[in-house]
C-alpha positions in Angstrom: 9.4 4.3 -9.3 10.5 0.6 -9.0 9.8 0.8 -5.2 6.4 2.3 -5.9 5.5 -0.3 -8.5 6.8 -3.1 -6.3 4.6 -1.9 -3.5 1.4 -1.5 -5.5 1.7 -4.3 -8.0 1.9 -6.8 -5.2 -0.2 -9.6 -3.9 -3.3 -7.3 -4.0 -3.7 -7.5 -7.7 -3.8 -11.3 -7.5 -6.5 -11.3 -4.7 -8.3 -7.9 -4.3 -10.6 -8.1 -7.3 -12.6 -11.1 -5.8 -13.9 -9.3 -2.5 -14.3 -6.1 -4.5 -16.6 -7.9 -7.0 -18.4 -9.6 -4.2 -19.6 -6.2 -2.9 -19.8 -4.2 -6.1 -20.7 -6.8 -8.7 -20.8 -5.2 -12.0 -19.7 -2.0 -10.4 -16.2 -3.2 -10.1 -14.7 -0.9 -12.8 -16.4 2.2 -11.4 -15.1 1.3 -7.9 -11.6 1.1 -9.5 -12.1 4.6 -10.9 -13.1 5.9 -7.6 -10.1 4.3 -5.9 -7.9 5.7 -8.6 -9.1 9.3 -8.2 -8.6 9.2 -4.5 -5.2 7.7 -4.9 -4.3 10.3 -7.5 -5.2 13.1 -5.0 -3.3 11.4 -2.3 -0.2 10.8 -4.5 -0.2 14.4 -5.7 -0.5 15.8 -2.2 2.3 13.4 -1.0 4.5 14.3 -3.9 4.4 18.0 -3.3 5.0 17.5 0.4 7.8 15.2 -0.3 9.5 17.9 -2.4 9.2 20.3 0.3 10.3 18.0 3.1 12.9 15.6 1.5 13.4 13.4 4.6 12.6 10.0 6.0 9.2 9.7 7.5 6.6 10.7 4.9 3.3 12.1 6.4 4.7 11.7 9.9 7.2 14.5 9.0 4.6 16.5 7.0 1.9 16.4 9.6 4.3 17.6 12.4 5.6 20.4 10.2 2.3 21.7 8.9 -0.4 20.7 11.4 1.4 20.1 14.7 3.2 17.4 16.6 0.1 15.4 17.5 -1.3 15.0 14.0 2.1 13.8 12.5 2.4 11.4 15.4 -1.0 9.9 14.8 -0.1 9.6 11.1 3.1 7.8 12.0 1.2 5.4 14.4 -1.5 4.7 11.7 1.2 3.9 9.1 3.6 1.9 11.3 0.9 -0.3 12.9 -1.3 -0.6 9.8 1.6 -1.4 7.5 3.3 -3.8 9.9 0.1 -5.9 9.7 0.3 -5.4 5.9 3.8 -6.8 5.8 2.8 -9.9 7.8 -0.2 -10.4 5.5 2.0 -10.1 2.4 4.5 -12.6 3.9 1.7 -15.1 4.5 0.6 -14.5 0.9 4.0 -15.6 -0.2 3.8 -18.6 2.0 0.2 -19.5 0.9 1.1 -19.6 -2.8 4.6 -21.0 -2.4 3.8 -23.8 0.0 0.1 -23.9 1.0 0.9 -26.7 3.6 3.4 -24.6 5.5 2.6 -21.0 4.9 3.9 -19.6 8.1 7.3 -21.3 7.6 7.7 -19.8 4.2 6.4 -16.4 5.4 9.0 -16.1 8.1 11.8 -17.2 5.6 10.6 -14.5 3.1 10.7 -11.8 5.8 14.2 -12.8 6.9 15.5 -12.8 3.4 13.9 -9.5 2.2 14.9 -7.8 5.4 18.5 -8.8 4.7 18.2 -7.3 1.2 17.0 -4.0 2.6 19.7 -3.8 5.4 22.3 -4.2 2.5 21.2 -0.8 1.1 18.2 0.9 -0.6 19.9 0.6 -4.0 20.3 -3.2 -3.6 16.7 -3.5 -2.5 15.6 -1.5 -5.6 17.7 -3.8 -7.7 15.9 -6.8 -6.4 12.5 -5.0 -6.6 13.1 -4.3 -10.3 13.5 -8.0 -11.0 10.4 -8.9 -9.0 8.3 -6.2 -10.6 9.5 -7.2 -14.1 8.4 -10.9 -13.5 5.1 -9.9 -12.0 4.3 -7.6 -15.1 5.1 -10.3 -17.5 2.8 -12.8 -15.7 0.0 -10.2 -15.6 0.5 -9.4 -19.3 0.2 -13.1 -20.2 -3.0 -13.3 -18.1 -4.6 -10.3 -19.8 -3.7 -11.4 -23.3 -5.0 -14.9 -22.8 -8.2 -13.7 -21.3 -9.0 -11.0 -23.8 -8.4 -13.3 -26.8 -10.4 -16.2 -25.3 -13.7 -17.2 -26.7 -15.1 -17.1 -23.1 -14.5 -13.4 -22.9 -17.8 -11.5 -23.0 -17.8 -7.6 -23.1 -21.4 -7.7 -21.8 -20.1 -8.7 -18.4 -18.4 -5.2 -18.2 -21.7 -3.2 -18.4 -22.9 -1.3 -15.3 -26.3 -3.0 -15.2 -28.2 -5.9 -13.8 -27.1 -9.1 -15.5 -28.1 -12.8 -15.2 -25.1 -13.3 -12.8 -25.1 -10.2 -10.8 -27.4 -7.5 -9.4 -27.3 -3.9 -10.3 -24.5 -2.4 -8.0 -25.5 0.1 -5.4 -23.6 3.3 -4.6 -22.7 1.8 -1.1 -21.3 -1.4 -2.7 -19.3 0.7 -5.2 -17.8 2.8 -2.3 -17.1 -0.4 -0.3 -15.3 -2.0 -3.3 -13.3 1.3 -3.8 -12.1 1.1 -0.2 -10.9 -2.4 -0.8 -9.3 -1.6 -4.0 -7.6 1.4 -2.5 -5.6 -1.0 -0.4 -4.0 -2.3 -3.6 -3.0 1.2 -4.7 -1.5 2.4 -1.5 2.1 2.0 -2.2 3.3 5.4 -3.3 3.8 6.3 0.4 6.9 4.2 0.4 8.5 6.6 -2.1 7.9 9.6 0.2 9.6 7.9 3.1 12.9 7.6 1.1 13.7 11.3 0.8 17.1 11.1 2.4 18.2 8.1 0.2 17.6 9.4 -3.4 19.4 12.0 -5.6 17.6 15.4 -6.1 14.4 14.3 -4.1 12.5 17.5 -4.9 12.5 16.5 -8.5 12.8 12.7 -8.3 10.1 11.8 -5.8 7.1 13.7 -7.4 7.9 12.4 -10.8 8.3 8.9 -9.5 5.0 8.9 -7.5 3.0 9.9 -10.4 4.6 7.7 -13.0 4.3 4.6 -10.7 0.6 5.4 -10.0 -0.1 5.9 -13.6 1.4 2.5 -14.6 -0.3 0.8 -11.8 -3.7 2.1 -12.9 -3.2 0.9 -16.5 -2.1 -2.6 -15.2 -5.0 -2.8 -12.7 -7.6 -1.6 -15.4 -6.3 -4.2 -17.8 -6.4 -7.1 -15.4 -9.9 -6.0 -14.0 -11.4 -6.0 -17.5 -9.7 -9.3 -18.4 -10.9 -11.3 -15.4 -14.3 -9.7 -15.2 -15.0 -10.4 -18.8 -14.1 -14.1 -18.6 -15.5 -14.9 -15.2 -18.4 -12.4 -14.7 -19.1 -10.6 -11.5 -20.6 -13.6 -9.6 -17.8 -16.1 -10.5 -15.2 -13.5 -9.8 -16.7 -12.5 -6.5 -16.7 -16.2 -5.3 -13.2 -17.0 -6.5 -10.3 -17.7 -4.1 -7.7 -17.2 -6.8 -9.3 -15.1 -9.4 -6.4 -14.9 -11.9 -5.8 -18.6 -11.7 -9.5 -19.3 -12.3 -9.6 -16.8 -15.0 -6.8 -18.5 -17.1 -8.5 -21.9 -16.5 -11.8 -20.5 -17.7 -10.1 -19.1 -20.8 -8.9 -22.6 -21.7 -5.3 -22.1 -20.6 -5.1 -24.1 -17.5 -1.5 -25.0 -18.2 -0.7 -21.4 -17.2 -2.0 -21.8 -13.7 1.4 -22.7 -12.2 2.9 -19.6 -13.9 0.2 -17.5 -12.3 0.9 -18.9 -8.9 4.6 -18.2 -9.4 3.8 -14.6 -10.4 1.7 -14.2 -7.2 4.7 -15.3 -5.1 7.0 -13.0 -6.9 4.6 -10.0 -6.7 3.9 -10.5 -3.0 7.6 -10.7 -2.4 8.2 -7.4 -4.2 5.4 -5.7 -2.3 6.8 -7.1 1.0 10.3 -5.7 0.1 8.9 -2.2 -0.4 6.7 -2.3 2.6 9.6 -3.3 4.9 11.5 -0.3 3.5 8.7 2.2 4.1 7.8 1.1 7.6 11.4 1.2 8.8 11.9 4.7 7.5 8.9 6.0 9.3 10.1 4.3 12.4 13.4 6.0 12.0 11.8 9.4 11.7 9.6 8.7 14.9 12.8 7.6 16.8 14.6 10.8 15.8 11.8 12.7 17.6 11.9 10.5 20.6 8.5 9.0 20.0 10.3 5.6 19.7 13.5 4.4 21.3 16.4 6.5 20.0 18.5 3.4 19.1 16.1 3.0 16.1 17.3 6.3 14.7 20.9 4.9 14.2 22.0 5.0 10.5 24.7 2.9 9.0 27.6 5.0 7.9 28.4 2.3 5.2 25.0 1.8 3.7 23.1 4.9 4.8 20.3 2.5 5.9 18.6 2.8 9.4 19.6 -0.8 10.1 18.4 -0.9 13.8 14.9 0.2 12.6 15.0 -2.1 9.6 16.0 -5.1 11.7 13.5 -4.5 14.4 10.7 -4.0 11.9 11.7 -7.3 10.2 11.8 -9.1 13.6 8.2 -7.9 14.5 6.8 -8.8 11.1 8.5 -12.3 11.2 7.0 -13.1 14.7 3.6 -11.9 13.5 3.9 -13.9 10.1 5.0 -17.0 12.1 2.1 -17.1 14.6 -0.8 -15.1 13.4 -3.4 -15.3 10.6 -3.7 -11.7 9.5 -6.0 -12.1 6.6 -8.7 -10.4 8.7 -6.5 -7.4 9.3 -6.8 -6.0 5.8 -9.7 -3.8 6.8 -7.7 -2.6 9.8 -4.7 -1.8 7.6 -6.9 0.0 5.1 -8.3 2.2 7.9 -4.8 3.1 9.0 -3.6 3.9 5.4 -6.6 6.1 4.8 -6.0 8.0 8.1 -2.5 8.4 7.0 -3.4 10.0 3.7 -6.1 12.1 5.2 -3.4 13.8 7.3 -1.3 14.1 4.1 -4.0 15.9 2.3 -4.8 18.2 5.2 -1.0 19.0 5.3 -0.8 19.7 1.6 -3.8 22.3 2.0 -1.6 24.4 4.2 1.2 24.7 1.6 1.6 28.2 0.2 1.9 28.7 -3.7 5.7 29.3 -3.5 6.0 26.1 -1.6 4.6 24.1 -4.4 0.9 23.9 -3.3 -1.2 21.7 -5.5 -4.6 22.9 -6.9 -7.0 23.4 -4.0 -9.4 20.7 -5.2 -6.7 18.1 -4.9 -6.3 18.0 -1.1 -10.0 18.6 -0.6 -11.0 15.7 -2.8 -8.3 13.5 -1.2 -9.3 14.4 2.3 -13.0 13.8 1.7 -12.3 10.6 -0.3 -10.2 9.1 2.4 -12.7 9.8 5.2 -15.6 8.5 3.1 -13.9 5.3 2.1 -12.8 4.7 5.7 -16.4 4.9 6.9 -17.4 2.2 4.4 -15.0 -0.3 5.8 -16.4 -3.0 8.0 -17.5 -1.9 11.4 -14.9 -4.0 13.3 -12.1 -2.5 11.3 -13.3 1.1 12.0 -13.6 0.4 15.7 -10.2 -1.2 15.9 -8.8 1.7 14.0 -10.3 4.3 16.2 -9.0 2.3 19.2 -5.5 2.3 17.7 -5.7 6.1 17.3 -7.0 6.6 20.8 -4.2 4.4 22.3 -1.7 6.3 20.3 -3.1 9.7 21.5 -3.0 8.4 25.1 0.6 7.3 24.7 1.5 10.6 23.2 0.1 12.5 26.2 1.7 10.2 28.8 5.2 10.3 27.2 5.3 14.0 26.2 6.6 15.3 29.4 9.3 12.6 29.5 10.8 13.4 26.1 13.8 15.7 26.9 15.9 17.9 24.5 15.0 19.1 21.0 14.1 16.6 18.3 16.9 15.5 15.9 17.1 18.1 13.1 15.8 16.8 9.8 16.6 18.5 6.4 13.8 20.8 5.0 11.7 20.8 8.2 10.3 24.1 9.5 11.5 24.9 12.9 
């Protein structure tokens, strides 16, 4: 649950409301509701599949077992590539808040330190994640209380209507905002990738996924109401640091440094959980010889795939040190939505005795993922389709060269 909260309550909550308000205006809260519904369907499908297949890899494993090798492979590619970009973006978020003059230096240092924590063992990573999540939640609670009790808070700004500072939101704007807000929810996948490192995964993972999602929704709703009521749609949409601007507008400018510290802590927690999840999917793909087999090595002392963890950390550190990845958020969102679309399609194939969710859940999740993916910027959609095409081509070229059966994974259908 802590890993899920750390992944979801990350840098996104400090930044995502501004671009969402820019495209949805007063429709920010309905967009949050749409994103939450899609996230709930995805979480439910992922949790049922994680209970059936308690192994590292998440939807990469589910897709292969339920839909076929290619679909699982494409889900793995979408997750690893998209989330590697997200890791670099989170690291740059840490650097941008901690030392704006040298964000790349701080970003690389953050990746190195958090990778070291993950390599030490999942339990130590969780312990650090618990501290980071706790600090972030305290900061967010302070922001919400200050804004809601301020004289500048105006409930009229929450209404879904044309106002003096915002146009009436369109359906397209609400969907585009939901696609952006979904990026901030997409953290529960990290739970499903840890099936081999928790006790009683069939019981633990489904409960942790739904509890983490419910807590995150409550937190996001409180923050969205607070900042929207204080700033209004127009000011919120134009803000570069919405929570900092909100406490200043509420007359508590002295709290701005605290909010910045909270953003650094939250981004660090999200980066910690992201590094865990990407390395575990890398492990699963290496087991099946889609990636070099050395990445499938697991430490006998810590039960951590340390080769995969160190490799992912190195790639993210290089990207964070030399690239400006803020423009990759749409690309990453496309990959995440493709990943969950495969998860919902996989959950549809479950039989009742295998823990199949209600039929409407995977249908709503699949349709929601595809719809939100189509609302993303055209450049992100084209880049995402190119990524999938390249992955499919690599799969076809390397298929004949993969020798021997894949490494056995607990719970997988043969």
